[in-house]
CHARMM internal coordinates of N, CA and C (Angstrom, degrees):
IC EDIT
DIST 1 N 1 CA 1.4595
DIST 1 CA 1 C 1.5322
ANGL 1 N 1 CA 1 C 109.55
DIST 1 C 2 N 1.3128
ANGL 1 CA 1 C 2 N 117.50
DIHE 1 N 1 CA 1 C 2 N -106.71
DIST 2 N 2 CA 1.4504
ANGL 1 C 2 N 2 CA 120.90
DIHE 1 CA 1 C 2 N 2 CA 178.66
DIST 2 CA 2 C 1.5107
ANGL 2 N 2 CA 2 C 110.71
DIHE 1 C 2 N 2 CA 2 C -135.16
DIST 2 C 3 N 1.3309
ANGL 2 CA 2 C 3 N 115.47
DIHE 2 N 2 CA 2 C 3 N -0.69
DIST 3 N 3 CA 1.4629
ANGL 2 C 3 N 3 CA 119.19
DIHE 2 CA 2 C 3 N 3 CA -176.39
DIST 3 CA 3 C 1.5277
ANGL 3 N 3 CA 3 C 112.50
DIHE 2 C 3 N 3 CA 3 C -67.48
DIST 3 C 4 N 1.3278
ANGL 3 CA 3 C 4 N 117.39
DIHE 3 N 3 CA 3 C 4 N -26.52
DIST 4 N 4 CA 1.4622
ANGL 3 C 4 N 4 CA 118.53
DIHE 3 CA 3 C 4 N 4 CA -179.57
DIST 4 CA 4 C 1.5230
ANGL 4 N 4 CA 4 C 111.90
DIHE 3 C 4 N 4 CA 4 C -68.00
DIST 4 C 5 N 1.3395
ANGL 4 CA 4 C 5 N 117.80
DIHE 4 N 4 CA 4 C 5 N -14.40
DIST 5 N 5 CA 1.4630
ANGL 4 C 5 N 5 CA 121.54
DIHE 4 CA 4 C 5 N 5 CA 175.13
DIST 5 CA 5 C 1.5286
ANGL 5 N 5 CA 5 C 111.97
DIHE 4 C 5 N 5 CA 5 C -102.30
DIST 5 C 6 N 1.3275
ANGL 5 CA 5 C 6 N 116.75
DIHE 5 N 5 CA 5 C 6 N -32.35
DIST 6 N 6 CA 1.4630
ANGL 5 C 6 N 6 CA 121.41
DIHE 5 CA 5 C 6 N 6 CA -175.70
DIST 6 CA 6 C 1.5207
ANGL 6 N 6 CA 6 C 111.30
DIHE 5 C 6 N 6 CA 6 C -73.96
DIST 6 C 7 N 1.3210
ANGL 6 CA 6 C 7 N 117.67
DIHE 6 N 6 CA 6 C 7 N -44.19
DIST 7 N 7 CA 1.4681
ANGL 6 C 7 N 7 CA 121.24
DIHE 6 CA 6 C 7 N 7 CA -175.21
DIST 7 CA 7 C 1.5387
ANGL 7 N 7 CA 7 C 111.87
DIHE 6 C 7 N 7 CA 7 C -64.40
DIST 7 C 8 N 1.3395
ANGL 7 CA 7 C 8 N 120.86
DIHE 7 N 7 CA 7 C 8 N -46.26
DIST 8 N 8 CA 1.4735
ANGL 7 C 8 N 8 CA 118.26
DIHE 7 CA 7 C 8 N 8 CA 177.16
DIST 8 CA 8 C 1.5246
ANGL 8 N 8 CA 8 C 113.20
DIHE 7 C 8 N 8 CA 8 C -62.23
DIST 8 C 9 N 1.3262
ANGL 8 CA 8 C 9 N 117.82
DIHE 8 N 8 CA 8 C 9 N -37.69
DIST 9 N 9 CA 1.4637
ANGL 8 C 9 N 9 CA 120.41
DIHE 8 CA 8 C 9 N 9 CA 178.57
DIST 9 CA 9 C 1.5156
ANGL 9 N 9 CA 9 C 109.87
DIHE 8 C 9 N 9 CA 9 C -66.44
DIST 9 C 10 N 1.3210
ANGL 9 CA 9 C 10 N 117.21
DIHE 9 N 9 CA 9 C 10 N -43.18
DIST 10 N 10 CA 1.4622
ANGL 9 C 10 N 10 CA 121.72
DIHE 9 CA 9 C 10 N 10 CA 179.23
DIST 10 CA 10 C 1.5271
ANGL 10 N 10 CA 10 C 111.15
DIHE 9 C 10 N 10 CA 10 C -62.98
DIST 10 C 11 N 1.3224
ANGL 10 CA 10 C 11 N 117.31
DIHE 10 N 10 CA 10 C 11 N -45.35
DIST 11 N 11 CA 1.4676
ANGL 10 C 11 N 11 CA 120.82
DIHE 10 CA 10 C 11 N 11 CA 178.98
DIST 11 CA 11 C 1.5290
ANGL 11 N 11 CA 11 C 111.21
DIHE 10 C 11 N 11 CA 11 C -64.57
DIST 11 C 12 N 1.3075
ANGL 11 CA 11 C 12 N 117.50
DIHE 11 N 11 CA 11 C 12 N -37.63
DIST 12 N 12 CA 1.4638
ANGL 11 C 12 N 12 CA 120.80
DIHE 11 CA 11 C 12 N 12 CA 177.72
DIST 12 CA 12 C 1.5232
ANGL 12 N 12 CA 12 C 110.86
DIHE 11 C 12 N 12 CA 12 C -63.85
DIST 12 C 13 N 1.3245
ANGL 12 CA 12 C 13 N 116.53
DIHE 12 N 12 CA 12 C 13 N -43.73
DIST 13 N 13 CA 1.4648
ANGL 12 C 13 N 13 CA 119.89
DIHE 12 CA 12 C 13 N 13 CA 178.40
DIST 13 CA 13 C 1.5210
ANGL 13 N 13 CA 13 C 111.37
DIHE 12 C 13 N 13 CA 13 C -62.60
DIST 13 C 14 N 1.3177
ANGL 13 CA 13 C 14 N 117.21
DIHE 13 N 13 CA 13 C 14 N -41.16
DIST 14 N 14 CA 1.4700
ANGL 13 C 14 N 14 CA 121.03
DIHE 13 CA 13 C 14 N 14 CA 179.89
DIST 14 CA 14 C 1.5247
ANGL 14 N 14 CA 14 C 110.53
DIHE 13 C 14 N 14 CA 14 C -65.22
DIST 14 C 15 N 1.3282
ANGL 14 CA 14 C 15 N 117.17
DIHE 14 N 14 CA 14 C 15 N -45.55
DIST 15 N 15 CA 1.4648
ANGL 14 C 15 N 15 CA 119.82
DIHE 14 CA 14 C 15 N 15 CA -177.89
DIST 15 CA 15 C 1.5267
ANGL 15 N 15 CA 15 C 112.08
DIHE 14 C 15 N 15 CA 15 C -67.77
DIST 15 C 16 N 1.3094
ANGL 15 CA 15 C 16 N 117.68
DIHE 15 N 15 CA 15 C 16 N -37.88
DIST 16 N 16 CA 1.4624
ANGL 15 C 16 N 16 CA 120.20
DIHE 15 CA 15 C 16 N 16 CA 177.38
DIST 16 CA 16 C 1.5230
ANGL 16 N 16 CA 16 C 110.00
DIHE 15 C 16 N 16 CA 16 C -66.38
DIST 16 C 17 N 1.3264
ANGL 16 CA 16 C 17 N 116.91
DIHE 16 N 16 CA 16 C 17 N -39.91
DIST 17 N 17 CA 1.4687
ANGL 16 C 17 N 17 CA 120.37
DIHE 16 CA 16 C 17 N 17 CA 177.70
DIST 17 CA 17 C 1.5212
ANGL 17 N 17 CA 17 C 111.20
DIHE 16 C 17 N 17 CA 17 C -62.51
DIST 17 C 18 N 1.3234
ANGL 17 CA 17 C 18 N 117.31
DIHE 17 N 17 CA 17 C 18 N -44.44
DIST 18 N 18 CA 1.4610
ANGL 17 C 18 N 18 CA 120.83
DIHE 17 CA 17 C 18 N 18 CA 178.50
DIST 18 CA 18 C 1.5267
ANGL 18 N 18 CA 18 C 111.55
DIHE 17 C 18 N 18 CA 18 C -64.26
DIST 18 C 19 N 1.3222
ANGL 18 CA 18 C 19 N 117.23
DIHE 18 N 18 CA 18 C 19 N -37.42
DIST 19 N 19 CA 1.4661
ANGL 18 C 19 N 19 CA 120.40
DIHE 18 CA 18 C 19 N 19 CA 177.49
DIST 19 CA 19 C 1.5245
ANGL 19 N 19 CA 19 C 110.66
DIHE 18 C 19 N 19 CA 19 C -65.19
DIST 19 C 20 N 1.3246
ANGL 19 CA 19 C 20 N 117.43
DIHE 19 N 19 CA 19 C 20 N -40.44
DIST 20 N 20 CA 1.4665
ANGL 19 C 20 N 20 CA 120.57
DIHE 19 CA 19 C 20 N 20 CA 178.12
DIST 20 CA 20 C 1.5256
ANGL 20 N 20 CA 20 C 111.24
DIHE 19 C 20 N 20 CA 20 C -65.39
DIST 20 C 21 N 1.3160
ANGL 20 CA 20 C 21 N 117.26
DIHE 20 N 20 CA 20 C 21 N -39.94
DIST 21 N 21 CA 1.4691
ANGL 20 C 21 N 21 CA 120.87
DIHE 20 CA 20 C 21 N 21 CA 177.71
DIST 21 CA 21 C 1.5231
ANGL 21 N 21 CA 21 C 110.01
DIHE 20 C 21 N 21 CA 21 C -63.30
DIST 21 C 22 N 1.3236
ANGL 21 CA 21 C 22 N 117.10
DIHE 21 N 21 CA 21 C 22 N -45.28
DIST 22 N 22 CA 1.4624
ANGL 21 C 22 N 22 CA 120.48
DIHE 21 CA 21 C 22 N 22 CA 179.15
DIST 22 CA 22 C 1.5202
ANGL 22 N 22 CA 22 C 110.77
DIHE 21 C 22 N 22 CA 22 C -61.24
DIST 22 C 23 N 1.2979
ANGL 22 CA 22 C 23 N 116.45
DIHE 22 N 22 CA 22 C 23 N -41.32
DIST 23 N 23 CA 1.4691
ANGL 22 C 23 N 23 CA 121.49
DIHE 22 CA 22 C 23 N 23 CA 179.77
DIST 23 CA 23 C 1.5293
ANGL 23 N 23 CA 23 C 111.17
DIHE 22 C 23 N 23 CA 23 C -60.35
DIST 23 C 24 N 1.3253
ANGL 23 CA 23 C 24 N 117.31
DIHE 23 N 23 CA 23 C 24 N -40.77
DIST 24 N 24 CA 1.4661
ANGL 23 C 24 N 24 CA 121.15
DIHE 23 CA 23 C 24 N 24 CA -179.56
DIST 24 CA 24 C 1.5227
ANGL 24 N 24 CA 24 C 111.98
DIHE 23 C 24 N 24 CA 24 C -73.16
DIST 24 C 25 N 1.3258
ANGL 24 CA 24 C 25 N 117.83
DIHE 24 N 24 CA 24 C 25 N -28.89
DIST 25 N 25 CA 1.4550
ANGL 24 C 25 N 25 CA 120.73
DIHE 24 CA 24 C 25 N 25 CA -178.40
DIST 25 CA 25 C 1.5322
ANGL 25 N 25 CA 25 C 113.18
DIHE 24 C 25 N 25 CA 25 C -84.80
DIST 25 C 26 N 1.3214
ANGL 25 CA 25 C 26 N 118.39
DIHE 25 N 25 CA 25 C 26 N -16.18
DIST 26 N 26 CA 1.4558
ANGL 25 C 26 N 26 CA 120.68
DIHE 25 CA 25 C 26 N 26 CA -174.39
DIST 26 CA 26 C 1.5193
ANGL 26 N 26 CA 26 C 113.35
DIHE 25 C 26 N 26 CA 26 C -66.87
DIST 26 C 27 N 1.3123
ANGL 26 CA 26 C 27 N 118.64
DIHE 26 N 26 CA 26 C 27 N -41.76
DIST 27 N 27 CA 1.4528
ANGL 26 C 27 N 27 CA 121.05
DIHE 26 CA 26 C 27 N 27 CA -174.30
DIST 27 CA 27 C 1.5283
ANGL 27 N 27 CA 27 C 110.14
DIHE 26 C 27 N 27 CA 27 C -122.37
DIST 27 C 28 N 1.3258
ANGL 27 CA 27 C 28 N 118.70
DIHE 27 N 27 CA 27 C 28 N 98.85
DIST 28 N 28 CA 1.4633
ANGL 27 C 28 N 28 CA 119.99
DIHE 27 CA 27 C 28 N 28 CA -179.31
DIST 28 CA 28 C 1.5257
ANGL 28 N 28 CA 28 C 113.21
DIHE 27 C 28 N 28 CA 28 C -77.96
DIST 28 C 29 N 1.3391
ANGL 28 CA 28 C 29 N 118.54
DIHE 28 N 28 CA 28 C 29 N -3.16
DIST 29 N 29 CA 1.4586
ANGL 28 C 29 N 29 CA 121.69
DIHE 28 CA 28 C 29 N 29 CA -177.52
DIST 29 CA 29 C 1.5209
ANGL 29 N 29 CA 29 C 113.44
DIHE 28 C 29 N 29 CA 29 C -106.75
DIST 29 C 30 N 1.3377
ANGL 29 CA 29 C 30 N 119.12
DIHE 29 N 29 CA 29 C 30 N 10.26
DIST 30 N 30 CA 1.4626
ANGL 29 C 30 N 30 CA 120.20
DIHE 29 CA 29 C 30 N 30 CA -176.19
DIST 30 CA 30 C 1.5197
ANGL 30 N 30 CA 30 C 113.68
DIHE 29 C 30 N 30 CA 30 C -82.65
DIST 30 C 31 N 1.3183
ANGL 30 CA 30 C 31 N 118.47
DIHE 30 N 30 CA 30 C 31 N -4.72
DIST 31 N 31 CA 1.4707
ANGL 30 C 31 N 31 CA 124.75
DIHE 30 CA 30 C 31 N 31 CA 176.89
DIST 31 CA 31 C 1.5251
ANGL 31 N 31 CA 31 C 112.67
DIHE 30 C 31 N 31 CA 31 C 59.68
DIST 31 C 32 N 1.3323
ANGL 31 CA 31 C 32 N 118.08
DIHE 31 N 31 CA 31 C 32 N 31.06
DIST 32 N 32 CA 1.4565
ANGL 31 C 32 N 32 CA 121.45
DIHE 31 CA 31 C 32 N 32 CA 179.64
DIST 32 CA 32 C 1.5208
ANGL 32 N 32 CA 32 C 110.82
DIHE 31 C 32 N 32 CA 32 C -103.85
DIST 32 C 33 N 1.3122
ANGL 32 CA 32 C 33 N 118.32
DIHE 32 N 32 CA 32 C 33 N -44.31
DIST 33 N 33 CA 1.4565
ANGL 32 C 33 N 33 CA 121.57
DIHE 32 CA 32 C 33 N 33 CA -176.03
DIST 33 CA 33 C 1.5152
ANGL 33 N 33 CA 33 C 112.88
DIHE 32 C 33 N 33 CA 33 C -88.03
DIST 33 C 34 N 1.3221
ANGL 33 CA 33 C 34 N 114.79
DIHE 33 N 33 CA 33 C 34 N 172.70
DIST 34 N 34 CA 1.4607
ANGL 33 C 34 N 34 CA 119.57
DIHE 33 CA 33 C 34 N 34 CA -178.88
DIST 34 CA 34 C 1.5269
ANGL 34 N 34 CA 34 C 112.64
DIHE 33 C 34 N 34 CA 34 C -81.31
DIST 34 C 35 N 1.3263
ANGL 34 CA 34 C 35 N 117.84
DIHE 34 N 34 CA 34 C 35 N -15.34
DIST 35 N 35 CA 1.4631
ANGL 34 C 35 N 35 CA 121.14
DIHE 34 CA 34 C 35 N 35 CA -178.61
DIST 35 CA 35 C 1.5224
ANGL 35 N 35 CA 35 C 112.21
DIHE 34 C 35 N 35 CA 35 C -105.57
DIST 35 C 36 N 1.3169
ANGL 35 CA 35 C 36 N 117.66
DIHE 35 N 35 CA 35 C 36 N 23.33
DIST 36 N 36 CA 1.4512
ANGL 35 C 36 N 36 CA 120.88
DIHE 35 CA 35 C 36 N 36 CA -178.83
DIST 36 CA 36 C 1.5225
ANGL 36 N 36 CA 36 C 111.93
DIHE 35 C 36 N 36 CA 36 C -75.38
DIST 36 C 37 N 1.3074
ANGL 36 CA 36 C 37 N 114.54
DIHE 36 N 36 CA 36 C 37 N 157.18
DIST 37 N 37 CA 1.4609
ANGL 36 C 37 N 37 CA 121.47
DIHE 36 CA 36 C 37 N 37 CA 177.57
DIST 37 CA 37 C 1.5200
ANGL 37 N 37 CA 37 C 107.61
DIHE 36 C 37 N 37 CA 37 C -86.90
DIST 37 C 38 N 1.3265
ANGL 37 CA 37 C 38 N 115.82
DIHE 37 N 37 CA 37 C 38 N 125.04
DIST 38 N 38 CA 1.4638
ANGL 37 C 38 N 38 CA 120.76
DIHE 37 CA 37 C 38 N 38 CA -178.84
DIST 38 CA 38 C 1.5266
ANGL 38 N 38 CA 38 C 108.75
DIHE 37 C 38 N 38 CA 38 C -120.62
DIST 38 C 39 N 1.3001
ANGL 38 CA 38 C 39 N 116.54
DIHE 38 N 38 CA 38 C 39 N 133.26
DIST 39 N 39 CA 1.4522
ANGL 38 C 39 N 39 CA 120.84
DIHE 38 CA 38 C 39 N 39 CA 173.65
DIST 39 CA 39 C 1.5191
ANGL 39 N 39 CA 39 C 109.30
DIHE 38 C 39 N 39 CA 39 C -147.84
DIST 39 C 40 N 1.3136
ANGL 39 CA 39 C 40 N 114.30
DIHE 39 N 39 CA 39 C 40 N 155.81
DIST 40 N 40 CA 1.4569
ANGL 39 C 40 N 40 CA 121.71
DIHE 39 CA 39 C 40 N 40 CA -177.40
DIST 40 CA 40 C 1.5282
ANGL 40 N 40 CA 40 C 108.44
DIHE 39 C 40 N 40 CA 40 C -85.20
DIST 40 C 41 N 1.3107
ANGL 40 CA 40 C 41 N 116.96
DIHE 40 N 40 CA 40 C 41 N 111.27
DIST 41 N 41 CA 1.4664
ANGL 40 C 41 N 41 CA 121.88
DIHE 40 CA 40 C 41 N 41 CA -175.49
DIST 41 CA 41 C 1.5243
ANGL 41 N 41 CA 41 C 111.04
DIHE 40 C 41 N 41 CA 41 C -65.97
DIST 41 C 42 N 1.3346
ANGL 41 CA 41 C 42 N 117.28
DIHE 41 N 41 CA 41 C 42 N -41.47
DIST 42 N 42 CA 1.4613
ANGL 41 C 42 N 42 CA 120.15
DIHE 41 CA 41 C 42 N 42 CA -178.94
DIST 42 CA 42 C 1.5234
ANGL 42 N 42 CA 42 C 111.38
DIHE 41 C 42 N 42 CA 42 C -62.74
DIST 42 C 43 N 1.3142
ANGL 42 CA 42 C 43 N 116.55
DIHE 42 N 42 CA 42 C 43 N -42.44
DIST 43 N 43 CA 1.4649
ANGL 42 C 43 N 43 CA 120.59
DIHE 42 CA 42 C 43 N 43 CA 179.29
DIST 43 CA 43 C 1.5333
ANGL 43 N 43 CA 43 C 110.66
DIHE 42 C 43 N 43 CA 43 C -66.48
DIST 43 C 44 N 1.3275
ANGL 43 CA 43 C 44 N 117.31
DIHE 43 N 43 CA 43 C 44 N -37.92
DIST 44 N 44 CA 1.4546
ANGL 43 C 44 N 44 CA 121.61
DIHE 43 CA 43 C 44 N 44 CA 178.45
DIST 44 CA 44 C 1.5292
ANGL 44 N 44 CA 44 C 110.76
DIHE 43 C 44 N 44 CA 44 C -63.51
DIST 44 C 45 N 1.3270
ANGL 44 CA 44 C 45 N 116.80
DIHE 44 N 44 CA 44 C 45 N -44.82
DIST 45 N 45 CA 1.4669
ANGL 44 C 45 N 45 CA 120.42
DIHE 44 CA 44 C 45 N 45 CA 179.13
DIST 45 CA 45 C 1.5212
ANGL 45 N 45 CA 45 C 110.65
DIHE 44 C 45 N 45 CA 45 C -66.07
DIST 45 C 46 N 1.3232
ANGL 45 CA 45 C 46 N 116.65
DIHE 45 N 45 CA 45 C 46 N -38.16
DIST 46 N 46 CA 1.4613
ANGL 45 C 46 N 46 CA 120.49
DIHE 45 CA 45 C 46 N 46 CA 177.63
DIST 46 CA 46 C 1.5226
ANGL 46 N 46 CA 46 C 110.79
DIHE 45 C 46 N 46 CA 46 C -61.75
DIST 46 C 47 N 1.3188
ANGL 46 CA 46 C 47 N 117.34
DIHE 46 N 46 CA 46 C 47 N -41.74
DIST 47 N 47 CA 1.4720
ANGL 46 C 47 N 47 CA 120.43
DIHE 46 CA 46 C 47 N 47 CA 177.61
DIST 47 CA 47 C 1.5160
ANGL 47 N 47 CA 47 C 111.56
DIHE 46 C 47 N 47 CA 47 C -65.32
DIST 47 C 48 N 1.3315
ANGL 47 CA 47 C 48 N 116.64
DIHE 47 N 47 CA 47 C 48 N -41.70
DIST 48 N 48 CA 1.4620
ANGL 47 C 48 N 48 CA 119.44
DIHE 47 CA 47 C 48 N 48 CA 178.21
DIST 48 CA 48 C 1.5226
ANGL 48 N 48 CA 48 C 110.72
DIHE 47 C 48 N 48 CA 48 C -60.75
DIST 48 C 49 N 1.3247
ANGL 48 CA 48 C 49 N 117.07
DIHE 48 N 48 CA 48 C 49 N -44.08
DIST 49 N 49 CA 1.4598
ANGL 48 C 49 N 49 CA 120.46
DIHE 48 CA 48 C 49 N 49 CA 179.34
DIST 49 CA 49 C 1.5274
ANGL 49 N 49 CA 49 C 111.34
DIHE 48 C 49 N 49 CA 49 C -65.08
DIST 49 C 50 N 1.3281
ANGL 49 CA 49 C 50 N 117.16
DIHE 49 N 49 CA 49 C 50 N -38.17
DIST 50 N 50 CA 1.4444
ANGL 49 C 50 N 50 CA 121.24
DIHE 49 CA 49 C 50 N 50 CA 178.95
DIST 50 CA 50 C 1.5328
ANGL 50 N 50 CA 50 C 111.55
DIHE 49 C 50 N 50 CA 50 C -65.75
DIST 50 C 51 N 1.3331
ANGL 50 CA 50 C 51 N 116.77
DIHE 50 N 50 CA 50 C 51 N -40.59
DIST 51 N 51 CA 1.4690
ANGL 50 C 51 N 51 CA 121.01
DIHE 50 CA 50 C 51 N 51 CA 179.86
DIST 51 CA 51 C 1.5269
ANGL 51 N 51 CA 51 C 110.98
DIHE 50 C 51 N 51 CA 51 C -67.20
DIST 51 C 52 N 1.3226
ANGL 51 CA 51 C 52 N 117.15
DIHE 51 N 51 CA 51 C 52 N -39.45
DIST 52 N 52 CA 1.4648
ANGL 51 C 52 N 52 CA 119.03
DIHE 51 CA 51 C 52 N 52 CA -179.56
DIST 52 CA 52 C 1.5297
ANGL 52 N 52 CA 52 C 111.49
DIHE 51 C 52 N 52 CA 52 C -72.20
DIST 52 C 53 N 1.3303
ANGL 52 CA 52 C 53 N 116.87
DIHE 52 N 52 CA 52 C 53 N -28.77
DIST 53 N 53 CA 1.4678
ANGL 52 C 53 N 53 CA 120.07
DIHE 52 CA 52 C 53 N 53 CA 178.46
DIST 53 CA 53 C 1.5254
ANGL 53 N 53 CA 53 C 110.81
DIHE 52 C 53 N 53 CA 53 C -71.34
DIST 53 C 54 N 1.3495
ANGL 53 CA 53 C 54 N 116.79
DIHE 53 N 53 CA 53 C 54 N -32.73
DIST 54 N 54 CA 1.4719
ANGL 53 C 54 N 54 CA 120.37
DIHE 53 CA 53 C 54 N 54 CA 179.25
DIST 54 CA 54 C 1.5185
ANGL 54 N 54 CA 54 C 111.85
DIHE 53 C 54 N 54 CA 54 C -73.57
DIST 54 C 55 N 1.3088
ANGL 54 CA 54 C 55 N 116.04
DIHE 54 N 54 CA 54 C 55 N -26.19
DIST 55 N 55 CA 1.4553
ANGL 54 C 55 N 55 CA 121.36
DIHE 54 CA 54 C 55 N 55 CA 175.85
DIST 55 CA 55 C 1.4427
ANGL 55 N 55 CA 55 C 112.00
DIHE 54 C 55 N 55 CA 55 C 83.87
END
COOR INIT
IC SEED 1 N 1 CA 1 C
IC BUILD
């Protein structure tokens, strides 16, 4: 019928979608996605220096 063409296309779309999802979830610090982890590097370093100065 037509399933021999539909099923490979459908499976390809599913696998490419899953690969794209995995790619976005791998690095939460790349500042590309909307769910990335964001923090102020200067403030973090300032806190580290302050903690080490206090001993």
